[in-house]
N, C-alpha and C positions, 0 to 999 in steps of 0.2 A: 782459363781464369775462372775462379769461383767468386761470385759477387757476395758481399756480406748481406745478411738478412736485414730487412728494413721494417720499420713500423709505419704504416700508412695512415693518414688521417681519414676519418670517416667520410665517405663520399656524400656530398650534399644531397644527391638524388636518393640516397637510402632513406632519408627522412622526408622525402617528398612523395605524397600519395594523393590520389584523387578519391574523394568520398562520395559514395552513393548511399543515401539514407532514406529508408521507407518505414513509416510507422502509422498506425491508424489514428484517426482524430477522435477526440471526445472521451478518451479513457485515461487521461493523465499522462500520456507519453510526451517527452520533451520535443520541441521543434528541432529542425536540423541545425539552426543557429545555436540553440542551447546545447545540443549534443557536441557540436564542434568546440564550443567554449569550454566544456568540461575537460576535453582532451588538451586543448591549448593551455588551459590553466595548470595542468599537471606537468606539461613539458616545458613551460615557459617559452615556447615558440610555436609558430603556426606551421604545421607540416602539410597543410592542405593546399595543393597547387592544381588548378584545373587541367593542366597539360601533363601531369606526372605520368610516368610509364607504369607505375604500379597502382592498382585500384583496391580500396577496401570497401566491400559492399556490406552494408548493415541493413538488416530487414527484421522487423517486428510484426508478428501477425498472430491473431487468435487461432487456436487449433485444439479441438477436442476439449473445450472448456478451460484451457490454459493459454498462457501467452508464450509463444515460441519465438526465440531470438536466434538469428544466425549472423555470424561474421565470416565473410569469405575474402581471401586475399587472391587477387588475380593479376597476372603479369601483362605486359603490353600486347601479347598475342592472344589474350583471353584464356590462358591456361591457368587452371586452379592450382595455387601454390599451397594453400592450407585453409582450413575452416574450423569453426568452433560453434557448437550449439548451446543455447541457454534455455532455461525453462523457469517460469515464474507464475505466481497467482495472477489471475486476470485483473485484479484490482491494484496491482503493484507494477505498473508499467514504468514508473519513474525509477524504482529500484532495479528493475531489469536493465534499463538503459544505462544506469550508473555502473553496473557490473560490466556491461559490454564496453563502455567507454574506458574503464580501468584496464580491461584486457587488451584493448587496442593500444593504450598508452604504453603498457609494458612491452608489447611487441615492437612498437616504434623505437623504444629505448634500446632493445636488443639489436634492431637493425642498424642503429646509429653507433654501435660500439666499434672502435677501431680494430682493424685486422692486423694481428701480430704475425711476423715472419711471412709477409706476403711474398710470393715468388716473383722474380724479375719478369718484366714484360718481354715479349718477343723481340721488340726493338733493342732492348738492353742486351738480350742474349746475343743477337746478331752483331751488335757493336763490340761485344767482348770476344767474339770468335767462338762462342759456345754453340754447339748444334741446337737447333730449334726443332720442336715437335708439335704438330697440331694436335690438340687434345681430342680424344675420341668423344662422341656425343655422351657416352655414359660417364666419362670423366667430368665433362662440363656440368652435367646434372648433379654430380656428387659435390662439386665445388660450390654450388649455389644452394644453400640450405633453405628449405621451405620454412615459412613462418610457423612458429609454434606458439599460438596464443596462450597466455597464462591462464591457469584455472582459477576462477574466482566464483565459487558457488554462491547463489543468491540465498539470502536468509529465508528460512521456512517458518519462522516464528516472529510475531510482532506483539508488542504491548502498546496499548493506547488508552486515552481518556477523552471524555467528551461531556458536553452539557447541552441541554435543550429543553423546550417547553413541551407540555403534553396537555391533552384534554381528556376527561374521563366522565363517563355516564354510569351512575350506580353508587357512587360514594356519598352523594347528597341528593336531595329531591330534584335539584336542577343540575345541569352540566357544570362541572367544576374544572378549573384550570390549575396548572401547577408546573413544576420544573423538576428535573432530575440530573444527577451527576452519575456518570457511567464509567466503569473501568472494564477494559476488554483485553483478553489474551487470545490470540488466534493463530492457527496454522493454515495450511493450504485447504483443508476440508472441514475443520472443526474450530469452534470458538466458544469461549465462556464469557458471559456478561454478568457483572455484579453492579447493581444500580441502587442509588439512594434517592427516594422520591418524596416530594412534599406537595400537597395541594394547598392552594390559597384558601384562607377562611371564607366560607360561604354563609351569608346571612339569610334566614328564612322566617317570614312572618307567618304565624299560625292563625291569627284572628284580628279583628278590627281594633282590639284593645291595645295593640302594640306588643303583644307577647310573641315570642318566637325563640329561635335558637340559632346558634352559629356552630358550624362543624369544620374540621380540618383533619387531614390524614398525614401521618408520617410513616413511611414504609421502606423496606429494603426487599429487593427481588434478585433471584439468581436464575440464569437461563443458559443451559448448555445448548449449542446450536450446531446444525449441519449447514455447510455453505455450498451453494452453487456459484457460478461466476459472479452474479450480482444479488442473489436472493439468499435469505437465511430463514430457516425454520427452527423454532425453539419451543420446547416445553418450559413453562415458567412457574416458579414457586415464589409467593410473596407473603411476607409477614409484616405487620405494622400495628400502629396504634391509632384509634379513632378518638378524637377529642370533640366533645359537644358541650357548649355553654349556653344555658338558658338566659333569656332576658325578659323583663316585664312579667315575671312570675313571683309567687309568694316566697319561694325558697330558691334563690339562684344557686346553681351548682355547676361544677365543671367535671362531669363524669368522663371516664376514659374506658375504652373497650379495646379488645384485641381483634386484629384483622388477619384472617388467614384466607389466601386465595391460591388456586391452582388453575393454570390455563395454557393457552397456546398462542404463540406470537409469530407473525410473518414480518420480515423486514427486507429492505432493499437499500443498497449503498451505491454511491457514485463518487469516484475520485474528483476532487475539485482542483488540487494542485499537489505538489510533492508533499507527502506525509499528512495530507489533510483530506478528509472524506466527509460527505454529507450522507445522512441515513434517515430513512423514514420507516415507521413500523406501525402495526395494528395488532391489537391483542384482545382476545376474548377469554375471560377468567370466570371460574365458578367460585362462589363464596362458601368456604368450608365452615366458617363460624359466624352464623347470622347474629346480628346485633340490632338493638332497637333504641331509639332516642325517646325518652319519656319526659314530659313536662307536667307538673302537678298530678302525678300518678296516672297520666294517660299517654298512650303511645301516639307519637306524632310523625315518626318516620322509621321504616324498616327497609333496608336495602334489598334490591331484587336479587334473585339467585345468581344472575349473570351480570358481569361488569364488562364494559367495552372501554378500552383505553388506546389512544393513538397519539403519536407525536413525531418530532424530528429531532435529530442530534447532530451536532458538529463535532467530529472526532479528529483527534490529532494522534498520530502514531510515532513513537519515539524510539522504537527498537525493532 
């Protein structure tokens, strides 16, 4: 007697796995609960069961200046069924974990698909009078497909924008404060920054008669940078406009001059949460176009040859 082919429902155990999650702290990696929630949200069910026969091991660790991610599928006997390696920038642990969670979700969906034309069991064969045969070990291995995690490459390019305050010595007689708006495009090893900077007006008295001047600077800077895991090194070119306004003088004026600077910047970044990063930087620049503030035909301020500027930015990355 030949039994008809049957369509079996997916075994509940196929979607039950035990999760072992390991990730370093302090670099923006999600917690185990957040990693689980990312998978549960995609599946619309919770596949994680402490006593499940299959285990998915997730490990994230820094290696050679990069973040290395591994997903391993292990059966009840500890035999490796399949594995997948991931790689990401050391500042993008959240993105790496997101790709790993997606790959696990796809694999669980594949494991939960129903089996079409499943062969009858030994008991059914015996009841029908058909001869039974014990499958050879090689046959059993062939009937159990090892997991094949989906390929989901991590993005190697990001765009971001940020704002933050800065302090500068050299634009005015005293230390000046200001703010800047920054746009960034970056890859694994290189980035380009374009910033628009403005210092707050600084008032300076020149004598007891109440005469003095007020200065402010509007500028734009460009900086191509090389990246290490958390450090950036950048040559900087800045061009801007210096505005000076005299007060308490015979002929009040608001002269303007051009600012040209070239220098070098060191910066460091730290992930705060997903797609959000805090950065600090320090810059030493040389003044290419010296300028002088004059009141009543006398010089009252000439900037030094070197300018020191430092600040912090809050960056958000959206691609």
